[in-house]
N, C-alpha and C positions, 0 to 999 in steps of 0.2 A: 673300143675295139674288142676288148675281152667279152663284153656282154653280147656284142653282135657276132661273135664267133670268128673275128678277124685274126690275122697273124701279127698285127702291129702293136702288141702289148707286151709288157715285161716289167722287169725291175730295173730301176735307174738309181745309181749311187754315185755321188760326187764328193770330192774333197776340195774345200775352198780355204784359202789362207790369204789374209790381207786383201780381201774383197776380189780375189782372183781365183777362178776355178783351175785347179792344177791337174786333177786326175778324174777320169770318168769311167764308169763301167756300166754296161747295159747287158741284160740277159733276156733272151726271148725263148721261153720254154717250148712254144709251139714248133719252132724250127731247130730246137736244141742248139741255140746260138748264143755266143757271148762276144761282145766287142769291148775294147778298152783302149784308152789313150791317155798319154801324160805329156805335159809340156816338156819339150826337149828330148823326149824318148821316141815318140812316134805313136801310131795307131795300129791296132791289130784286131783281127776278127777270126772266129772259128765256129763252124757249124759241124753237125754230125758227119757230113760228107767230106770234111777237110781232114787230111792226115796230119797237118801241122797248122799253126796260126798263119793267117795271111796278113801281109803288110797292106794297110789301107791308105789310099791316096785319092783325094778329090780330083775330078777331071780338070782339064785345061781348056775346055770349050770356051770360045770367046764371043760367040754371037747367039742371041736369043733364038734365032731361026734354027740353029743346030741343037739347041738345048732340049733335054728331057727334064720335065718337071712334074711335081705333084703338089697337092696341098693336103694339110691335115687339120680338120677333117676334110673329107672329099667335097668337091664342088656340089655334088648332089645333096649333101647334108646341110648346105649353107643357104641362107636367105638374106635379104636386105643388103646392107652396106658391105658385109663380109663377102657375100656372093659376088657383088659388083666388083670388089677388089680383086678377087681371084679371076674373074672373067677378063680382066685387063691382060693377064698373061695368056689367056686362051687365043688371043690374036696371033700369037707366035707359034701355036701348035705345040707338039711334043708333050701333051698332057698324058700322064700315066695314071690310069684308073686304079683305085684301091685293090681291085681283084688281081692286079699285076704286081702288087707290092710283095717282096720276099720277106720283108721285115719293116720296121719303122722307116718312113721315108727319109728322115734325117740320117739314119745309119746307111741308107742306100746312097746318099750324097757322099758320105765318108768313104764308102766302098768304091765310088765312081760309077755306080749304076744309074744314078740320077745326077743332074747338074744343079738343081734347085729344089728346095722344099719351102713352100709358104706355109708357115705354122700359124693358124688363126685362133687357136684356143690353147692356152698354156700358161702356166705359172712359172716362176723362177725355178722351182724345184723340178718341174717337168723338163726344163731346158738345160739345167746345169751339167749333168753328165753328158748329154748330147753335144753341148758346146765344147767340152774338154776333148771328146773323141774327135769331133770335126776339126777343131784347131790342130790337133796332133796329126790329122790327115791332110793338113795344109788347106783346109776349107775356111770359110768365113761366116760369122754370125753377126747379125745386128737386128735391132728393131727397125720399124719403117722410118723412123726419124734419123737413122744412121748410128744411134748410140748402141754401145755393146755392153754396158753395165747391166747385169741381170736385174730386172724389175718384174713386177707381177702383172699378169693379165693383159698382155699386149701382143698383137700379131708380130711375127718375126720372120726373118729370111735366113735360111741356112743354104749356103751355096759354095761354089768354087770362087776363088778370088777374082777371076777375070769377068765373071758375070754379075757380081754382087751390085756394083753401082748401077749397071744397066737395069737390073730388076728394081732397084730403089727408084730410079727415074720413071719407069713404067708405072709403078704404083703410087708415085708422088701425088698425082691428081686425086687419088681416092683416099688420102689419109686425113 
């Protein structure tokens, strides 16, 4: 995203203890934004236009037909099996193009702007801070097999709790 001139890049920092991510911080210089979350404390965000930090909470949408979703990288940048996987969600509409992203799409899930983000390229260090922030915002993370222990190089789902299993079911035939 940085090289392409996009907004969805920044710095991600996480604190892990006993194989559990406890705290996450994300900074996005392009939008002068910072998001943070901690287990048991909550999730918060602030951009230059905010006078005070905002409390972040994932949506409670419960049907895929109502859901707004995106994938990272964008569908247009995908090919082969990963594109086919993302296209399974296209049947439900609500796809948000990268040009409409206000920041990283996982942070948009934590803010309640998106309901689902399908992350198709990422390592555990790419996901750790985002997982902490999303969990603190009452969202859910897992890999396509339903496991949530951070591993490397696997597609993952970041969503609200109500949609998570539905998304996994839609994607199950493509994994």
